[in-house]
Each structure stands twice: as structure tokens, then as C-alpha cells.
C-alpha positions in Angstrom: 107.8 -123.9 18.6 105.4 -120.9 18.9 102.3 -122.2 17.2 100.1 -119.2 18.1 102.7 -116.8 16.7 103.1 -118.8 13.5 99.3 -119.0 13.1 98.9 -115.3 13.5 101.7 -114.6 11.0 99.8 -116.7 8.4 96.5 -114.9 9.2 98.2 -111.5 8.8 100.3 -112.5 5.7 103.6 -111.9 7.5 106.3 -114.1 6.1 109.3 -115.3 8.1 111.6 -113.3 5.8 109.6 -110.1 6.3 109.5 -110.6 10.1 113.2 -111.3 10.3 114.0 -108.1 8.4 111.6 -106.1 10.6 113.2 -107.3 13.8 116.8 -107.0 12.4 117.8 -110.7 12.3 118.6 -113.2 9.6 116.0 -115.8 8.6 118.2 -118.5 10.1 118.2 -116.6 13.4 114.5 -116.2 13.3 114.1 -119.9 12.5 116.2 -120.8 15.6 114.1 -118.5 17.8 110.8 -119.8 16.5 112.1 -123.4 17.2 113.2 -122.5 20.7 116.9 -122.9 20.0 117.6 -119.3 21.0 115.5 -116.8 22.9 113.8 -113.7 21.6 115.0 -110.4 23.1 112.4 -108.2 24.9 112.7 -105.7 22.1 112.0 -108.4 19.4 109.0 -109.6 21.4 107.5 -106.1 21.5 108.2 -105.5 17.8 106.7 -108.8 16.8 103.6 -108.2 18.8 103.1 -104.8 17.2 103.5 -106.3 13.7 101.7 -109.6 14.1 98.9 -109.3 16.7 98.8 -106.4 19.2 95.4 -107.6 20.5 96.6 -111.0 21.7 98.3 -111.1 25.1 102.0 -111.8 25.0 101.6 -114.9 27.2 99.3 -116.4 24.6 101.2 -115.2 21.5 104.5 -116.5 22.7 103.3 -119.6 24.4 105.7 -122.5 23.5 104.1 -125.7 22.3 106.7 -127.4 24.4 105.1 -126.1 27.6 103.1 -128.6 29.6 100.2 -127.7 31.9 
């Protein structure tokens, strides 16, 4: 799960439905990507960053909560 991304979406008022439409996928596909079942494409990553939070580094925005340090 991408907690930072989800948090930024809430802060910016971007719904999952809106984001799915803007990156050209279904809500179910976005759900699967956000839950780590499928990967985001590079194009999707760049578009999401522009929409949600261009000031946050990609590594931080797309850090998976499943990652262990």
C-alpha cells in the first residue's frame, strides 16, 4: 500500500475515481495498483506525481508500506 500517496490524495482532494480517470485506468485497476497487486507504469507514476504532489520526491510518494528498512 502507498500510504504517502493516499495521504497526499486526501490532502489535495483527489478521489480514487478521479485519479483512475486521469491516468486512464479503471477504479479496480487503480485499487490493485495502490494495494501492490500490480505495478504502476512509468507514465502513470509521472502523471500521478504531477496531479497529486510534484514537490514530493518520487521515492517518498511511491514508497510502499510493505518495505522494510
